[in-house]
FITORFI-683319 format. One record per residue (C-alpha): x, y, z; residue number from 1. Coordinates in pm, 1 decimal. Each point is the difference from the previous one (the first is absolute). Example, Ala and Ser with C-alpha at 12.3 -4.5 7.8 and 13.67 -1.06 7.14 Angstrom:
         px         py         pz   dofi
     1230.0     -450.0      780.0      1
      137.0      344.0      -66.0      2
This chain:
         px         py         pz   dofi
     1431.0    21102.7    10709.5      1
      294.8      -74.6      235.4      2
      -13.5      178.1      336.2      3
      289.7      242.0      -33.7      4
     -129.7      245.7      257.2      5
     -170.4        1.3      338.7      6
     -350.3     -145.8      -36.0      7
     -286.3      245.8       18.3      8
      -91.4       47.9      365.4      9
      346.2        1.8      153.3     10
      182.9      306.3      126.0     11
      129.6      240.8     -261.7     12
      302.9      228.2       -1.4     13
      -12.2      368.2       94.2     14
     -196.6      187.2     -264.9     15
      -76.2      359.0      -84.6     16
     -349.3      120.1       97.1     17
      -64.9      106.8     -359.6     18
       19.5     -364.1     -110.4     19
     -331.5      -77.1      168.1     20
     -334.9      107.7     -144.7     21
     -133.1      142.8      326.2     22
      316.7      207.3       46.8     23
      111.2     -172.5      322.0     24
      269.3     -258.3       52.2     25
      -31.1     -293.8      240.5     26
      131.4       27.5      353.4     27
      381.2        7.9       36.2     28
        5.7     -337.3      176.6     29
     -288.4     -173.6     -179.5     30
       14.0       72.6     -373.6     31
     -269.7     -209.3     -166.7     32
     -139.5      -25.5     -350.0     33
     -248.5      270.2     -102.4     34
     -342.9     -135.7      -99.8     35
     -249.1      182.5     -225.6     36
     -350.2     -104.0      -99.0     37
      -22.2        9.4     -378.7     38
     -218.0     -114.5     -287.9     39
       46.9     -349.0     -144.5     40
       20.6       24.8     -379.1     41
     -122.1     -359.4      -33.3     42
     -331.1        1.5      192.3     43
      -29.4      375.4       72.4     44
      -33.3      -66.4      375.1     45
      237.5      147.9      255.5     46
      330.7     -175.7       68.6     47
      318.1       91.1      188.7     48
      324.3      144.6     -137.2     49
      308.2      -37.6      219.4     50
      306.5      225.3      -43.0     51
      350.3      -65.4      131.6     52
      298.2      227.7      -53.7     53
      319.5     -207.7        3.9     54
      367.6       40.2      -90.3     55
      162.8     -213.0     -272.6     56
      376.2      -50.3       70.3     57
      222.4      175.7     -259.5     58
     -306.0      173.8     -141.4     59
     -254.9      231.1      161.5     60
     -333.8        2.5      180.8     61
     -306.0     -144.9     -173.1     62
     -366.9      -31.4       88.2     63
     -140.3     -354.3       -2.0     64
     -374.3       -6.1      -65.6     65
     -225.9     -300.5       60.2     66
     -375.2       -4.9      -74.0     67
     -240.7     -271.9      109.3     68
     -378.7      -33.5      -15.9     69
     -178.8     -229.6      244.6     70
     -316.7       12.2     -210.2     71
      132.7     -159.6     -320.4     72
      348.8     -114.0      100.2     73
      175.4      225.6     -250.2     74
      351.9      111.4       99.8     75
      278.5      198.7     -162.7     76
      356.9      100.2       91.7     77
      226.1      264.0     -149.7     78
      267.7      252.9       91.0     79
       55.6      369.5      -61.3     80
      317.7      207.1       49.5     81
      -21.6      216.0      311.5     82
      179.6      290.3     -167.0     83
      -27.5      189.8     -327.3     84
      140.5      -80.8     -342.8     85
      378.7      -15.8       -1.8     86
      207.4      251.7     -195.4     87
      103.0     -266.7     -252.8     88
     -138.2     -324.8     -128.6     89
      172.8     -323.0      103.6     90
       59.9     -334.0     -166.8     91
      113.1     -305.0      197.5     92
      128.1     -321.3     -152.3     93
       85.0     -325.5      177.7     94
      174.1     -297.7     -157.5     95
     -122.8     -319.2      166.8     96
      255.9     -279.2       24.3     97
     -117.2     -209.6      297.8     98
     -317.2      -84.5      193.6     99
       66.6      249.7      285.0    100
      -30.3      281.0     -258.0    101
     -375.3      -67.8      -15.1    102
      -22.4      134.0      357.1    103
      114.5      351.7      -98.1    104
     -254.1      251.4      123.4    105
     -176.7      204.6     -270.2    106
     -204.7      317.5       32.2    107
     -207.2       62.5     -313.8    108
     -186.5      330.1        3.0    109
     -309.2       62.1     -211.2    110
      210.4      188.3     -258.4    111
      262.0     -273.6      -51.4    112
       34.8     -262.9     -271.3    113
      161.0     -338.0       70.3    114
      171.0     -206.0     -267.2    115
      146.9     -349.4        1.1    116
      246.8       63.4     -278.3    117
       79.2     -354.5     -119.5    118
     -369.4      -89.1       22.8    119
      -85.0      310.7     -206.6    120
     -299.7       69.3      223.3    121
      -79.4      344.3      137.3    122
     -240.5       81.8      281.9    123
     -145.0      347.7      -66.4    124
      -50.2      269.3      261.0    125
     -287.1      -77.3      232.2    126
      -63.8      -93.3      361.6    127
      289.1       55.0      239.8    128
      153.6     -310.0      158.8    129
      235.7      -90.9      283.6    130
      128.8     -345.8      -89.6    131
      314.7     -181.1     -113.2    132
      126.8     -128.3     -336.0    133
     -169.6     -335.8       54.1    134
     -328.5      177.3       65.1    135
       35.4      208.9     -316.5    136
       71.1     -303.0     -218.6    137
     -283.4     -198.3      159.8    138
     -239.5      288.3      -70.0    139
      113.0        7.0     -365.0    140
      -67.6     -373.0      -35.2    141
     -342.9       30.7      163.6    142
      -95.9      292.6     -224.7    143
      110.5     -185.9     -313.3    144
     -195.5     -312.3       99.8    145
     -317.7      198.4       52.8    146
     -232.2      -57.2     -295.4    147
      217.7     -265.3     -167.8    148
     -286.0     -249.5      -30.4    149
     -204.0      256.7     -191.4    150
      297.8       87.2     -223.2    151
       52.1     -369.5      -75.3    152
     -335.8       -9.4     -172.4    153
      -16.6      348.7     -150.6    154
      367.7       73.1      -84.0    155
      209.2     -323.3       -6.7    156
      310.5      175.6     -134.5    157
       -2.4      257.5      279.1    158
      -63.8     -276.6      253.1    159
      304.7     -196.1     -121.1    160
      232.1      301.8       17.7    161
     -114.3       89.9      351.6    162
       44.4     -362.2      109.2    163
      363.2       16.8     -115.9    164
       56.0      313.8      207.5    165
     -167.7     -157.0      304.7    166
      216.0     -312.1      -30.5    167
      315.9      211.0      -20.5    168
     -111.7      208.1      298.5    169
      -61.7     -314.1      206.8    170
      352.6     -120.4      -79.6    171
      130.6      334.5      122.9    172
     -203.9      -30.6      317.8    173
      133.8     -352.9       56.1    174
      359.3      120.5      -36.3    175
       59.4     -183.8     -328.3    176
       63.8      306.0     -220.1    177
      271.9      201.8      176.4    178
      124.5      258.4      -70.2    179
     -279.0      240.8      -91.0    180
      -79.6      365.5       70.9    181
     -287.0      198.6      144.0    182
      -30.9      378.1      -23.6    183
     -223.7      258.1      168.4    184
      -28.1      334.5     -179.7    185
     -179.1      280.6      183.1    186
      -13.4      357.3     -138.3    187
     -115.2      117.9      345.4    188
      310.0     -152.9      165.1    189
     -208.0     -168.0      272.2    190
       69.9     -366.0      -80.1    191
      286.1     -217.0      120.9    192
      183.0     -335.4      -13.8    193
      199.9      -74.7      315.0    194
      380.6      -15.2      -41.0    195
      235.9     -236.4      180.4    196
      347.2       82.8      131.2    197
      136.9     -312.8     -167.6    198
     -120.2       95.4     -348.3    199
      281.5       21.6     -250.5    200
       18.6      216.8     -309.3    201
     -292.9      -62.8     -231.7    202
     -217.5     -174.4      260.3    203
     -208.0      296.9      126.1    204
      -26.6      331.3     -175.4    205
     -178.6      328.2       59.7    206
      -18.2      279.2     -256.0    207
     -158.4      338.3       47.8    208
     -115.2      199.8     -302.4    209
     -160.8      328.2      -92.5    210
     -366.8      -47.2      -80.6    211
     -116.3       73.5     -354.8    212
     -272.2      262.1      -59.3    213
     -241.2     -287.4      -70.4    214
       81.7     -167.2      333.5    215
      -42.6      329.6      186.1    216
     -338.2       46.4     -168.1    217
     -106.9     -354.5       95.3    218
       92.5       74.9      362.7    219
     -186.8      330.0      -10.4    220
      318.0      205.6       29.8    221
       87.1      315.8     -193.1    222
      302.5      -47.8     -221.1    223
      307.5      211.8       58.2    224
       -0.1      322.8     -201.7    225
      332.9       86.8     -162.1    226
      126.7      270.7     -224.7    227
      164.5      -75.0     -331.9    228
      343.3      155.6       53.9    229
      105.0      -59.7     -359.7    230
     -219.4      290.0     -108.2    231
      215.9      235.0      209.6    232
      319.3      -90.6     -175.9    233
      311.7     -185.7      112.4    234
       46.3      -93.2      366.0    235
      293.8      188.8      150.2    236
      224.4     -212.0      227.8    237
        2.9       89.4      372.7    238
     -310.2      218.0      -35.8    239
     -303.1      -97.6      208.9    240
     -329.5      -23.5     -187.9    241
     -334.9       -3.5      177.9    242
     -332.1     -114.6     -137.9    243
     -341.7      -69.4      153.4    244
     -104.2     -351.1       95.7    245
     -255.3     -187.4      211.3    246
      110.2     -172.8      320.8    247
      -31.4     -381.9      -36.5    248
      -84.5      -17.4      371.0    249
     -278.8      255.8       49.1    250
      -57.2      123.8     -358.9    251
       48.5      363.8      102.4    252
      200.0      228.2     -234.9    253
      374.1       -7.6       67.6    254
      327.3       80.7     -174.6    255
      253.9     -226.2     -168.0    256
      359.6      126.3      -23.8    257
      227.8     -124.5     -275.5    258
      370.7       54.6      -54.9    259
      243.8     -139.5     -255.3    260
      340.5      -92.7      144.4    261
      312.8      -92.8     -193.7    262
      181.0     -290.8      172.1    263
      371.9       15.1      -92.7    264
      120.7     -287.7     -219.6    265
     -355.8     -138.1      -23.5    266
     -298.9      183.5     -148.5    267
     -273.4      250.7       75.5    268
     -273.7     -103.2      239.2    269
     -326.2      167.0      101.9    270
      -74.2       28.3      373.7    271
     -368.0       43.9       87.3    272
     -154.8       89.8      334.5    273
     -366.3       30.6       96.3    274
     -118.8      133.3      336.0    275
     -349.9       71.4      129.4    276
      -66.1      262.2      267.8    277
     -345.9     -141.4       74.6    278
       81.3     -360.0       95.7    279
      381.5        9.6       25.3    280
       57.0     -246.4     -284.0    281
      350.5        8.7     -149.3    282
      163.7     -195.9     -277.7    283
      334.4        8.8     -179.2    284
       92.0     -170.5     -321.7    285
      283.5       -3.3     -252.0    286
      -38.1      -62.2     -373.5    287
      281.0      -60.5     -247.1    288
      -29.6      109.6     -360.3    289
      167.7      -74.6     -329.6    290
      -13.3     -298.0     -231.9    291
      -25.1     -358.2      120.6    292
      347.6     -160.5      -13.1    293
       59.4     -326.1     -183.2    294
      120.4     -175.6      315.3    295
      -78.6        2.0      369.4    296
      253.3       96.3      265.5    297
      106.4     -159.9      327.4    298
      189.4      208.2      259.5    299
      167.9     -177.7      293.5    300
      140.4      211.2      285.5    301
      195.5     -125.5      299.7    302
      -85.2      229.9      292.8    303
      282.9       13.1      254.6    304
       15.9      348.1      153.9    305
     -214.4      300.9       92.0    306
      126.4      158.0     -321.2    307
     -162.8     -280.5     -197.8    308
     -327.8       53.5      185.6    309
        8.8      366.2     -111.0    310
       24.3      -87.0     -371.5    311
     -278.8      137.2     -218.5    312
     -227.9     -271.3     -133.4    313
     -286.7        3.4     -248.7    314
     -237.4     -295.9       11.4    315
     -249.4       15.0     -284.5    316
     -349.1     -154.8       -0.9    317
      122.3     -284.6     -221.0    318
      294.0      -91.0      227.8    319
       28.3     -313.7      213.9    320
      202.4       66.6      318.2    321
      174.1     -273.8      196.0    322
      232.5      -22.4      304.4    323
       94.3     -369.7       40.5    324
      173.6       40.6      338.4    325
     -309.8      174.1      140.6    326
     -252.7     -246.8     -152.6    327
     -160.0      303.2     -164.2    328
     -164.1       14.9     -341.2    329
     -221.6      278.5     -134.0    330
     -198.7      -73.2     -314.7    331
      -43.0      253.8     -281.3    332
     -274.9      253.5       60.4    333
      -10.9      -47.4      378.6    334
      160.0      333.3       95.6    335
      -43.6      184.8     -327.4    336
      293.3      210.2     -123.4    337
      237.1      129.7      269.4    338
      303.0      231.6      -21.0    339
      173.7        1.2      338.7    340
      306.1     -152.1      171.0    341
       71.0     -364.9       74.4    342
      -71.5       69.3      366.3    343
     -320.5      187.1      -83.0    344
     -127.5     -278.0     -227.7    345
       60.7     -276.4      255.4    346
     -153.5      213.5      276.0    347
     -315.3       49.2     -204.3    348
      -22.0     -370.8      -82.9    349
       44.8      -87.8      367.8    350
     -255.2      252.7      127.7    351
     -263.6      -80.5     -263.1    352
       34.2     -373.9       54.6    353
        3.4       36.1      378.7    354
     -322.7      202.0       -9.2    355
     -158.9     -259.1     -224.6    356
      103.3     -294.0      220.0    357
      -39.1      145.6      347.5    358
     -234.5      295.8      -70.3    359
      181.1      226.4      246.8    360
     -231.0      209.4      217.3    361
       63.0      287.0      238.8    362
     -198.6     -192.4      261.4    363
      247.3     -253.7      139.5    364
     -278.8     -218.8      136.2    365
     -173.8       -8.3     -338.5    366
      330.9      -84.1     -170.4    367
       67.5     -287.6      235.2    368
     -349.9     -131.1      -56.7    369
       40.3       12.4     -380.3    370
      339.3     -170.5       14.0    371
     -153.4     -284.9      200.4    372
     -180.7     -105.4     -317.7    373
      334.0     -128.1     -137.2    374
      114.4     -351.9       81.2    375
      303.4       10.5      239.9    376
      239.3     -168.2     -246.2    377
     -112.7      224.1     -284.3    378
       24.6      312.5      216.6    379
      354.2      -99.5      102.8    380
      106.4      -44.7     -365.2    381
     -134.5      342.9      -92.1    382
      170.4      164.6      299.0    383
      333.5     -159.0      -94.7    384
      -49.8      117.7     -358.7    385
      -64.2      361.5      106.1    386
      291.0       -4.2      247.5    387
      227.4     -119.5     -279.0    388
     -128.9      270.2     -234.5    389
       41.7      273.2      264.4    390
      362.6     -106.3       58.6    391
       66.0       36.3     -372.6    392
     -161.7      347.5       -6.7    393
      225.9      106.9      291.0    394
      310.7     -124.5     -183.0    395
       67.2     -276.8      252.9    396
       22.4     -277.2     -258.9    397
      102.7      -39.0     -361.6    398
     -250.9     -103.3     -261.7    399
      -61.1       -7.7     -374.5    400
     -273.3      190.4     -178.3    401
     -102.3     -119.1     -347.5    402
     -215.9      202.8     -240.6    403
     -131.4     -196.1     -299.0    404
     -181.2      227.0     -243.9    405
     -123.7     -124.9     -339.6    406
      -36.2      364.0     -114.2    407
      349.1       99.4      123.8    408
     -158.6      296.2      179.0    409
      162.5      -50.4      340.9    410
      325.6      152.7      119.7    411
      254.6       -8.7      285.5    412
      254.7      278.8       50.3    413
      360.8      -94.5      -68.2    414
      268.9      110.8      248.7    415
      290.3      -53.7     -237.8    416
      232.3      301.4      -35.7    417
      -39.8      -18.6     -376.4    418
     -364.0      -57.8      -97.3    419
      112.1     -172.8     -318.3    420
      182.0     -264.3      207.7    421
     -179.8     -288.4      174.5    422
      -85.2       15.6      371.1    423
      163.7     -292.0      185.2    424
     -308.4      -59.1      213.6    425
     -250.7       24.5     -282.9    426
      -63.1     -220.5     -301.2    427
     -224.7      105.1     -288.9    428
     -113.0     -264.0     -249.4    429
     -227.8        3.4     -301.3    430
     -222.3     -298.5      -68.8    431
     -248.7     -120.7     -257.2    432
     -358.8       41.7      115.2    433
     -200.6     -320.8       35.2    434
     -317.5      -62.4     -198.8    435
     -196.9       33.0      324.6    436
      150.7      345.2       67.6    437
      -68.4      111.3     -358.0    438
     -359.9     -116.1       30.1    439
      -52.0      159.7      341.3    440
      136.8      335.3     -115.5    441
     -218.6       -8.4     -310.6    442
      301.9       17.5     -231.3    443
     -114.5     -290.1     -215.6    444
     -315.8      190.0      -93.0    445
      186.5      324.4      -67.2    446
       57.1       92.2     -362.9    447
      205.4      306.5      -90.3    448
       47.4      -61.4     -373.4    449
     -249.1      -64.6     -277.3    450
     -304.5       78.3      212.0    451
     -117.0      259.7     -254.5    452
      -39.0     -271.5     -265.2    453
     -189.6     -224.2      242.9    454
     -236.8      287.8       81.9    455
      -63.6       64.7     -368.7    456
      -68.0     -369.4      -64.4    457
     -242.3       -5.7      292.8    458
     -183.0      303.6     -136.8    459
      -26.2     -152.7     -347.2    460
     -135.0     -323.3      150.1    461
     -268.7      188.8      194.9    462
     -104.4      189.1     -314.2    463
      -35.0     -326.1     -195.9    464
     -216.2     -154.9      269.9    465
């Protein structure tokens, strides 16, 4: 596995005392790896497990664990997230187009699945890894080759198919099959593929999602408890409804507030807020209702003045946001649904991204130490990006904001005197959804007519069999 972190035995970063089994952290000046005597699962003699808490740039702290046994020579390496499960699951996807893309750092937790999409090979959840894309693909090839000689004799057809996959994977590894994609899907939200400032649209993508009840059960989490509001009758606009829920952070009982708001010249939306008094967790989300329109919608706004920054804006979960002048693009699902102002939306994007990149800390010394993990050129590019974004938030420069929503569920307030007349600074266009968008939204599998007959035919078929 490529050495993407400080080798075991070198100094580690500042760590919390709770991260160490004996409850004490190393000395402030000399922070070394923690060593624990532990049982070797190979020869059942005692070996040594070494633990190092380290910071991954753009991501979070992880624990690197290395076990070695002097008796039999057995050794093992894996990683574990230093924190708890995240509030949402996360899926990363990287499109590889050149050899340097193989060097992208990858954190694969023990709950994540990895898939090389064009290869149609999926690595199931298992041991956590800190590696890169090259390391992942090499591991896939090694795993597929294991036992091939035995398959050649016992199952020739299976052997031949696996050989085809191995050959294709080796071409990928040699750089002869660009472009291709790799994805990491982690319901716990603790996995990661490193981004790059120079990535264009469609190169690197992160999507957060609400875990399903089955995923929560697999992680050992209690699923959120909700109340069926339909049994109470119609929802009255502008009235706040409250119903019991479980906090995704600490699982204690909490309350979710829901309110339906009528946006003039648009549609009704549902604003939801959850807050927990025990751990301080808070979340806000906006859902749009109604039927799915036949076409998607693209809204382009030229922001020139403070008045434009104060415009109401609704960005739905399915919306792709882009600001070309600011080199900013936000993929669908990243922020969830948001109903705010243009200034508020950009401020949230800036703050969330800044925390993710620089991991701001109240301790200035700790912050400086974390920022040192960035390469100087890369750090300079990010600082210029955030300075540019802050200038736009303050109204010091003009920019364009583009909302592309295949479900036409996003909205920007018009400042025209007559709402029926077009706004000179805003352009609204309808467009035909692509096959990829239809597939991703599940619209191709949706059937609203004739499903009763299909159900009856299915029942009759089951009875005959």
